[in-house]
Structures are given as structure tokens and as C-alpha cells.
C-alpha positions in Angstrom: -37.7 -11.9 -22.7 -37.7 -15.0 -24.8 -34.6 -15.2 -27.1 -34.9 -18.7 -28.5 -35.5 -18.5 -32.2 -34.2 -14.9 -32.3 -31.3 -13.8 -34.5 -28.4 -11.9 -33.1 -25.1 -10.3 -34.0 -22.4 -12.5 -32.5 -18.8 -11.6 -31.6 -16.5 -14.0 -30.0 -14.6 -11.2 -28.3 -17.5 -9.2 -27.3 -15.6 -6.3 -25.9 -13.3 -5.8 -28.9 -15.1 -2.8 -30.4 -14.9 -2.6 -34.2 -14.4 -6.3 -34.8 -16.8 -7.9 -37.2 -20.0 -9.6 -36.1 -21.7 -12.7 -37.6 -25.4 -13.7 -37.6 -26.5 -16.5 -35.3 -29.8 -17.9 -34.0 -30.4 -18.9 -30.5 -31.7 -22.5 -30.3 -31.7 -23.1 -26.6 -31.1 -21.3 -23.3 -28.9 -22.8 -20.6 -29.7 -22.7 -16.9 -30.1 -19.2 -15.6 -27.0 -19.3 -13.5 -24.9 -20.4 -16.5 -25.7 -17.2 -18.4 -25.1 -19.3 -21.6 -27.1 -20.0 -24.7 -26.8 -22.5 -27.5 -26.4 -20.9 -30.9 -26.4 -21.9 -34.5 -24.2 -20.0 -36.9 -26.1 -18.8 -40.0 -23.3 -17.7 -42.3 -19.6 -18.1 -43.0 -17.3 -21.1 -42.6 -19.2 -22.2 -39.4 -22.6 -22.1 -41.0 -24.8 -24.7 -39.3 -22.4 -25.2 -36.4 -23.9 -25.2 -33.0 -22.2 -24.4 -29.7 -22.7 -23.1 -26.2 -21.5 -19.5 -25.7 -21.9 -16.8 -23.0 -24.9 -14.5 -23.6 -22.6 -11.5 -23.5 -21.3 -12.4 -27.0 -24.8 -11.6 -28.4 -24.0 -8.0 -28.8 -27.1 -6.8 -30.6 -30.3 -8.1 -32.4 -29.3 -8.9 -35.9 -31.7 -6.3 -37.4 -29.7 -3.7 -35.5 -26.3 -5.0 -36.6 -25.5 -2.3 -39.1 -26.5 0.5 -36.8 -24.6 -1.2 -33.9 -21.4 -1.4 -36.0 -21.8 2.1 -37.2 -22.1 3.4 -33.6 -18.9 1.5 -32.6 -17.0 2.8 -35.6 -18.0 6.4 -34.9 -17.4 5.9 -31.1 -13.8 4.7 -31.7 -13.1 7.7 -34.0 -14.5 10.1 -31.4 -12.5 8.5 -28.6 -9.3 8.7 -30.7 -9.9 12.4 -31.5 -10.4 13.1 -27.8 -7.2 11.6 -26.5 -6.8 10.8 -22.8 -7.8 13.9 -20.9 -9.6 12.3 -18.0 -8.2 13.5 -14.7 -6.7 16.7 -16.1 -7.6 20.0 -14.5 -9.8 21.1 -17.4 -11.6 17.7 -17.4 -12.4 18.0 -13.7 -13.5 21.6 -14.1 -15.8 20.6 -16.9 -17.2 17.8 -14.6 -17.9 20.4 -11.9 -19.8 22.5 -14.4 -21.8 19.5 -15.6 -22.6 18.7 -12.0 -23.9 22.2 -11.4 -26.0 22.0 -14.6 -27.5 18.7 -13.5 -28.5 20.3 -10.2 -29.9 23.4 -11.8 -32.1 21.4 -14.3 -32.9 18.6 -11.9 -31.6 15.9 -14.2 -28.4 14.8 -15.8 -28.7 15.8 -19.4 -25.0 16.3 -20.3 -22.0 14.5 -18.9 -18.9 12.5 -19.6 -19.4 8.9 -20.5 -19.2 6.2 -17.8 -17.9 3.3 -19.9 -14.1 3.1 -20.3 -14.3 3.9 -24.1 -16.6 6.9 -23.4 -14.9 8.5 -20.4 -13.2 11.2 -22.6 -16.4 11.9 -24.6 -19.2 14.3 -23.9 -22.6 12.8 -24.0 -26.0 14.7 -24.3 -28.7 12.3 -23.4 -31.8 12.3 -25.7 -30.2 15.0 -27.8 -33.2 16.4 -29.6 -35.0 17.1 -26.3 -32.0 18.0 -24.2 -30.6 20.7 -26.5 -33.9 22.5 -26.2 -33.9 22.3 -22.4 -30.3 23.3 -22.1 -30.6 26.2 -24.6 -27.9 24.8 -26.9 -27.5 25.3 -30.6 -28.4 22.0 -32.3 -27.0 23.2 -35.7 -23.7 24.1 -34.1 -23.2 20.8 -32.4 -24.0 18.4 -35.2 -21.2 19.5 -37.6 -18.5 19.1 -34.9 -15.7 16.7 -36.1 -16.4 13.1 -35.1 -19.6 14.0 -33.3 -22.6 11.8 -33.9 -26.0 10.8 -32.6 -26.2 7.0 -31.8 -29.1 4.7 -32.5 -30.6 5.5 -29.1 -30.7 9.2 -29.8 -27.8 10.2 -27.6 -25.2 12.8 -28.8 -21.5 11.8 -28.4 -18.6 14.0 -29.3 -14.8 14.4 -28.5 -13.7 16.3 -25.5 -13.0 19.6 -27.3 -16.7 20.1 -27.7 -17.2 20.2 -23.9 -14.7 23.1 -23.6 -17.0 25.3 -25.6 -20.2 24.2 -23.9 -18.9 24.6 -20.3 -17.8 28.1 -21.0 -21.2 28.8 -22.5 -22.9 27.5 -19.4 -20.6 29.6 -17.1 -21.5 32.6 -19.1 -25.3 32.0 -18.9 -25.5 30.5 -15.4 -22.5 32.0 -13.4 -24.3 32.4 -10.1 -25.6 28.9 -10.0 -22.3 27.4 -11.0 -20.3 29.5 -8.5 -22.7 28.6 -5.8 -22.4 24.9 -6.6 -18.6 24.8 -6.4 -18.6 27.0 -3.3 -21.0 24.6 -1.5 -18.8 21.7 -2.5 -15.7 23.5 -1.3 -17.3 24.4 2.0 -18.5 20.8 2.5 -14.9 19.5 2.2 -13.5 22.2 4.4 -16.1 21.2 7.1 -15.0 17.5 6.6 -11.4 18.5 7.2 -12.4 20.4 10.4 -14.7 17.8 11.8 -12.9 14.7 10.8 -12.9 12.0 13.5 -9.5 10.6 12.5 -6.2 12.0 11.2 -6.6 10.0 8.0 -10.0 11.5 7.2 -8.7 15.0 7.9 -5.6 14.5 5.6 -7.9 13.0 2.9 -10.2 16.0 3.0 -7.3 18.5 3.0 -5.6 16.7 0.1 -8.8 16.8 -1.9 -9.1 20.5 -1.3 -5.5 21.1 -2.5 -6.1 19.0 -5.7 -9.4 20.8 -6.4 -8.0 24.3 -5.9 -6.8 24.8 -9.5 -10.1 23.1 -10.7 -12.3 25.5 -8.9 -10.0 28.4 -10.0 -10.6 27.5 -13.6 -14.3 27.3 -13.2 -14.3 30.7 -11.5 -12.2 32.0 -14.4 -14.8 30.7 -16.9 -17.6 32.5 -15.0 -15.7 35.8 -15.3 -14.4 38.4 -12.9 -17.6 40.4 -12.8 -19.8 37.4 -11.9 -17.2 36.3 -9.3 -17.1 39.8 -7.7 -20.9 39.9 -7.5 -21.1 36.4 -6.1 -18.5 37.2 -3.4 -20.4 40.4 -2.5 -23.6 38.5 -2.1 -21.8 35.8 -0.1 -20.4 38.5 2.3 -23.8 40.1 2.6 -25.4 36.8 3.5 -22.7 36.2 6.1 -23.4 39.6 7.6 -27.2 38.9 7.6 -26.6 35.6 9.5 -24.4 37.4 12.0 -27.1 40.0 12.6 -29.7 37.3 12.9 -27.7 35.5 15.5 -27.1 38.8 17.4 -30.9 39.6 17.4 -31.7 36.0 18.6 -29.2 36.4 21.4 -30.7 39.8 22.4 -34.2 38.2 22.4 -33.0 35.4 24.8 -31.4 38.0 27.0 -34.6 40.1 27.1 -36.6 37.0 28.0 -34.2 35.9 30.7 -34.2 39.5 32.1 -38.0 39.3 32.6 -39.2 40.9 29.3 -40.8 38.0 27.5 -43.2 40.3 25.6 -40.4 42.4 24.2 -38.4 39.2 23.3 -41.4 37.8 21.5 -42.0 41.1 19.5 -38.3 41.2 18.5 -38.4 37.6 17.2 -41.6 38.3 15.4 -40.0 41.2 13.6 -37.1 39.0 12.7 -39.4 36.4 11.3 -41.1 39.0 9.2 -37.9 40.5 8.0 -36.4 37.2 6.9 -39.7 35.7 5.7 -39.0 32.4 7.4 -40.4 30.4 10.3 -37.3 28.9 11.9 -37.2 31.3 14.7 -39.7 29.8 17.1 -39.8 31.0 20.7 -38.2 28.6 23.1 
């Protein structure tokens, strides 16, 4: 994209959010590896002055400068209202719920920010579309203190908003969320069992210990009734797998004992009962 001749909002300390920006025009691009441009200042005490600067200091097209600064101001206010909750049990529990929701909907629509300034903020990507997909109340989210929609259409709000949303998700999708954390827990238990080194085993066991209160909080949000039903289903599935293994063993014994027809019929009935095709005759 050609930038020579374009006006930009310039900030000498590009990462200092909230600091003023000034208008400049790009008069020349440096070699690609330099990542520098020559600019001319268009206003203020340096008007007309030219200098070589890193491209990163061109923080936004000049026509977007007001919206850019508004976003930064609102972002700083939201971050201040959130405080530092990253790494807390409730933060990690909310992350687990968001992970389950992403898996359920097949895309990451709601999450905590990745940038340092946004890590304690909840973000709903493409807000107008996502609230409809997620079944959230648009009119309830917009008035939240320090919440805003940025110039790209993403909703950003302090951490306290996420607390209400994750509880709502747990109420509406308890089975899916409980299954998600159970699979994750099982995966790390298997890692602890099958670890090839003591260090790997200790790492997996330590992770499970740290996540125990996190998973407990998610299960609490899902409610006792949903948890009991989920555990009953899990036990039922475990019993089904046990019976399937028993039937398969019986079929192998029949075949080895000289009754291949009976073994085949037994496996056929098993396939019909489970509606799957993984039980092929060996």
C-alpha cells in the first residue's frame, strides 16, 4: 500500500496511549528493511520540519485521528475500571467458559483481550452480529459503565461484565461447558500418567492442582442439577464402554473357539445398537 503523500496521526512515543497526536505527511519511504519513512510536520512548532522516523509512530490515518484518540481514551478508562484480575481464579474460570463457547459456536466471538492494555477487558468481536449469534442482550450490554464499541465495531468492557456473561452461558449451555472442562481435565490427567519424564509429569500434576479451584468454580456456575445430570451421563457412558469391551471380548472368544458365525452376528448386533461402524471383524 502506497503511503507517500498520505497524512497520518503521528506520536513520537507510539505506545504511550492517551498522548496527543499531530498531523504529518509521508514524503518518502526508506528501504524496506529500515521500516522508516520521511515525514513532514503539518502543524505546531515543528510545522514544515522533515525527519526520518519509524513507521510504527504513524498510529492512524489522519482522518481517523479523532476516532483513534476516542478509542484510546475509552480503552484506558475501561482498563482502569477493570483493575488487574488476570491470573485470578475467577479470570481463569471465565477463560474456560469462553473457550467452551468458542468450541460450541465454532468461532471465537467473545474473549479477553490479547494486548497488554486489554488483557483484563472482555471483547465481543463484531458486536452487532455476535450478540445475535450468542443470544446476548444488546441493550443490556451497551449501558455498562466504561463499555464501548470501538471504530472497528468490537465491544470492549471492564472485567465485571464478563462475570455476568459467563454465568449466563453456564446457565444456558451447562452440558457443553461441563463437557469442555472435563475433557481438558482428562487430557492433563493422561499427560501426567503417560509423561515420558519426571519434569513433564510434575508439570501436568501442578497444572491440575492449580486448575482444580478454577474447574470447581465453573461447575458451581453451571449449577448442582446440571452437574449431577452430567455426572450421571458420564457414568452411563463409562458403563456402556465397559459393556462394549466385554461384548467385543466375547466375540473374539467365540471366533477363537470355532464359532465365527456367532461372533459375526454378535458384533453386528453391537454395531446396530451403538449405530457406529468402528467394530470391524478382524
